[in-house]
Steps between C-alpha positions, in 0.01 A plus 500: 500500500148620594625799697741594224233479231259727696771762545605465138145550367459820698834635387433402138185708492675795664791486255261509205336814641832671561628404157190648334569830675870492408414437133254790495756731657764400244270614222414821683863591563608419141222718363595776741878503438597271213831424674643162597659664804158587648398135490838370615471729806208290622740212545762727651269656760365158591842342537684769702272483810502121475878504493515723810243299701624152414742451794239614753227306317693177551520565874131587513403181315702282737366675811134567424202294389537445125128469438430838657781657301345379174160632607652837588670525161178425311315755710755773430474423127124549516535831686749630245270409215212680675723810531584496129132455420405806706772709337381397158136576580593848617716561188809538721697190388854576387790282396689551826196367691538170316873484567441565872224237520720247322786574744281442806341192350846364417598502868205285603526280192854412611381404847211301345737317261736396779213398731337296226818322387610429859156353572526244221747284695256502797188387312618258227728192514866545404464284189224732375697829515563508125136420414369760749730762347391415148134523605584841640613601152154413372368803688738749346476338156121498512504867578724569202259327260173612661579850624608665172201359311254603771657839557510576126126427466381637835701822468269598213181379672543595869810714486779533753251540783346159434836329478612653832182382668562147372854517639367598842255210500774250414703619799201430724483147357869442577461610862189285539685193375774552757240528776385143417835329556760443771867540417731334756790706634851341492665386821806715565806276487844582641619683185196720508496556875862612512440757228226666707765644731476843339364666191838554336578129518161420350545742211832339403396142585376416151818621333722304738285189447540521122871588490573204728364279220685571170239308301221732615725801440556384143125456454446852630753650259358307203138599562594865577670529159197343335263739683703797372465397135140391550392830660690693233293333228175511693522876542508536122257235379173697526628828350678297230174332394301824517762692302532237224125432477384861479376513864273202441381395850337190351834372375657563841214312664526203264875471544461524878226234493728269294765539768245413768384193307860383477543545872183303575603210276851506647361492852266213416782303345731549797226426757412178314855394412669629815800643318853364466622277780798732526334838535802694382428378145163666524662828602768507231300360211210728592732799465626375163145451373390846609805667351465323164125572472539866591781546248257392228239740646740796482592423141133473396301794360151350478256336749533165319856487636438670834214274605667153468833626632337648812307174544823298478679738736233478768474123488849489653432722800318239715783254433764752604313651792374178656841336476671804651250523790518126562877510543487789749210351699683168532830654606379766748342427839133607521554717810760717321354499150358850537844651558690284252245539221485874570873516434444320173226750411721792602766409245244421229310828558824697498583355158148584374518856629817571304341348187177702528696817571720484192285317243248780433749787462729283286209420271359854480818701471764267352373195310173641363673802334782273383253271315291773339560585133864604455576406864852402601421126530290467185792420263605215729171355626228657288499206257408264787247698699396776262460865602234715663319534827542206736804351321747632759294335776498178298879508477537540875247222551704264281819584690337423835348175364837377372630575850242263653600229257868531587435511875306173486766323295785632718347335807617160382861619499516525880489183712395691813189603315410198290552265803341731758242240601777251583742742664247675725313257729123523554404686820354185662814293435765753601659529848393864556 
């Protein structure tokens, strides 16, 4: 685990720096426009390039050195941050600059994500996949609790310039950590070698691999539906809090930190406990826990409800994510994981893109007006959620959260899904 921990430490620092910048930009854009659509477009412009690059990214990850790919991605992130910094210093920074930077960064983040996840099976024992994945969640959860608090304070003290400089330094740390380790490359087995015949075969290889295994196909469909509802709610959470708290950045930071704390505790619990013996329970019950907690969040109108509900929601993510990753890493050969996992990401990103594209306009132009005083939905739902700014977004958030709850519960209704670990053999016990 030593190699994994070194890589993880470098990435954890880098994620905190990037999250600080993202938090600062969220405040800047909300102050500039006051529209949920403007914030939701960050997710949209990040996801679309990722969606387009995913098939090629899987081929790249299986063909090229995964360590160098991660280093390249971190370097590009630093260069983009430097560019934004220079634009800001020259008073030339505009909203479309941020969207473009996010789009470019999204491409390399996708490559980095696939290279990182595919490397796990090469540097940790099979029985430690779930723990390694849960430890990985500590990085993202730490950034959620640390970044908003730091960014909220430092934005006043050192401004956007200082935060961008910190972000650049954290990218340097991530690259330096990768330089210290060696990541073995997988040996190309027959399944992988045959797919190298031409690029077209490689691009479709992951899809054919999954569709030949109904259990994995069911997993893919389940998680894609969950990603749609999750992204729908995520695109609305920050503007919802800002709208219902009177643009109070401190409240947004505290709620975000509570979510991060929940993620950290969840990751620590899973890394210590190891998760359910049957990982599918972690996936389905994690979805149920997230959906239930977020429903309470959407119904709440004060931080005393938002904070604990976000904490409870986030505590489930390491359970869900580590169990999901563990199933895929056990069932897919290491030499083809780049292409297979890229197909999984392609479907998930596609679902997220649709959610980010429609959530903001639905909130701004349909549900927000409908939940203002004398709006069309007030006679029916006003007694539950109230009326005013942010209530329409809260209603949409509740709808998406109930969707997560139902998706998790429905998983138990299908044998192909609930018994996926039995039906689909592990890669090292199958005849392929």
